[in-house]
N, C-alpha and C positions, 0 to 999 in steps of 0.2 A: 596655287599649286594644282596641277592636273591630277587626275585619278591615279595614273601610273606612278608619278612621283610620290604621291601620298602613300600608296601601297608599299613602295620601296622604303620610305621613311619608317612606316610602322614595322616592317620586317626587321629593320636595323635596330629598332628599339626593343623588340621582344627578348633577345638574349640578355640585355642589360636588366630589364624588369625581372626576368626569371632569376638572374643571379641575386638581385636585390632582395628577393623574397626568401632565399635559402642560402646559407653558407655551408657548403660541404667541407670535409676535412681539408684545410688549406695546406700550403707548403710549410715545412718545418723551418724554424729559425736556423741560421747558419753562423759559423764562427765569424766574429767581427761585426755582426748586426748590433746596433746600439740605439737605445731610446733614452730620452731624458724626460722625467716626470716631475711636476710640481706636487709636493706632498705637504698637506696642511694637517697637523695633528693638534687638536685642542687649541686652534688659532696660532700655532707656531709653524711657520712656513720654511721648508727646506726643499732641496732638489735631490732626486734619486737618479743616478745614472746606472742603467742596466746594460751590460754587454755580454754577448754570448762568447764563452771562452773555450768550450769543448762540446762536441756532439759525438756520442757513441751509439752503438746499436740499441741501447736501452734508455739512455738519458740525454737530456740537454742541460748543460751547466752554464750558469751565468753568474757574473759578479754584480752585486748591488752596492753601490758606493753612496754613502750619505755622510757628508761632512768628512770627518777623519775616520769613519768606520766603513768597513767592507764586509758584506755578508755573502754567503754562498746561496744561490737560488738553484734548486734542482727540480727539473720537470721530467716526468716519465715520457719517453718518446712515443709510446703507444697511444696515449690519450691526453698528453699535456697536463696531467694531474701534478699538483705541487706536493713534493715530499719534504722540501726544506727551503727556508727563505726567511726574510724579515717579516715579522708580524706588523702590518701597517698600523694596527690599532694601538700599539705601544712601543714600537721601535726595537723590540727584542728579537734575537735570533731564535727561530722556532723550527721544530720538526713536526711533520704531519703524518700520522699513521692510522688507517691507510691514507693514501694520497687524497688531497682536497681536489674535488672535481669542479674547478672554477668555470669550465665550459664543457659541454658535451655536444659533439658534432653529429649530424648536421644541426646548425642553428636555424630556427624558423619561428615565426610568431606562434605562440601557444605552447612551444616545447617546454616540458617540465622534467626535472630530475631531482633526486634527493640523495643524501648520503650521511654518513657519520665519520668523524675523525677525532683522534686524540691529539691535541696540540701541546707539545712540550716546549715551554719557553725557558728563559733563564731563571725566572722567579715564580713560575706557576706551571700547573698542568691543567688542561681543560678538556672536557669531553663535549663535543659540539655535534648536534644533529641539525642538518641544514636542508633547506628546500630552495629551489631556484626555478624561475619561469621567465621565458622570453616574452616581454610585454608588447614590444613594438619595434619597428624599424624606422629610424629617423635620422635627419641630419644633425650632426654634432659639431659645434664650433669649439675649437681648442686653440691655444697659442701656436700650435704646429700647423693649423689650417682647418678646413671644414671637411668632414668625412661622413660617409653613411655608416651608421652603427646599429647594432642590435642591442636594445635596452633590456637588461636582465635584472629582475627584481629578486632579492634574496632575503630569507629570514633564517634565524637559527636559535636554538635553545642551548644554553651554556650551563655546564656544571663545572666549577673551577675550584682548585685548591692551590693556596700559595705555598711558598717554601717553608712556612711555619706551621702548615697543616690546617689553616683556617679555610673554611668552605664558603663558596658563594654560588648562587644560582642567578641566572638572568637570561636576557634575550638580546638578539642583535637583528638589525635589518639594514637594507640599503639598496643601491642600484649600481650596476656596472654597465658601461657602454663598450662594446667590442666591435672593432672594424678591421678591414684588411688594408695593409700598406705593402706594396710589392708582393701581393699574394699571400702575405703572412698575417696571422692574427695579432692584433695589438690592442691593449686596454687603452681606450681613448680618454676615459673619464670615469670617476667613481664617487659615490657618497656612502658613508658608513656611520653607524652610531650603535651604541649598546647601552644597556641599563646600568653599566658601571660608570657612565659619564664620559666615555671616550667617543670623540667625534673626529672623523677623517674625511678629507676630500683629496682626490688626485686629478691631475689634468696633464695631458700630453703636451710637452714643450717642443720636442724635436724628435725626428726618427731618421736614422741612417741605416737602411736595409738594402741588402744586395738583391 
């Protein structure tokens, strides 16, 4: 390859490398967007189908179907914070107040954020203080294909009360890989565990995005 062709090739690579190092606020999900995820809770495998059913000025609403159950997933359009959805750690319908900041854009290596939220489930209420950090940018293999993803490590401190008033304290940790498909943020893979014995993994199976 002569010098001129080499310089052209390098110039073409620069935008891709720049994008790979930083994920600015991506496109919002649209009605009809659908992904399917393998969800394994304590060694029991099921599939979750998530489909966007409505987008308003303030919210993105999705349906989460797991077997014969359907949950409502609600995201704030301003920052994609989760206010309602299925708790993957136990399969219950949960509300989050304030919203759970699962991502904070722009994403880049070393980015950190923290927050607190009260999680109200069907049989429990938990106060969670969490911290998240983007550890790396790497290739992620899933049944849906191979994608470039931002690996986010998270930890949390939990104070929980069940419906009978019994109290528990504990901690949680895990990793989440987030990538872009059709310019939209998608959870590619995750690993989760807590001190109450709950273990979860998820993996993207398919994505149909506009």
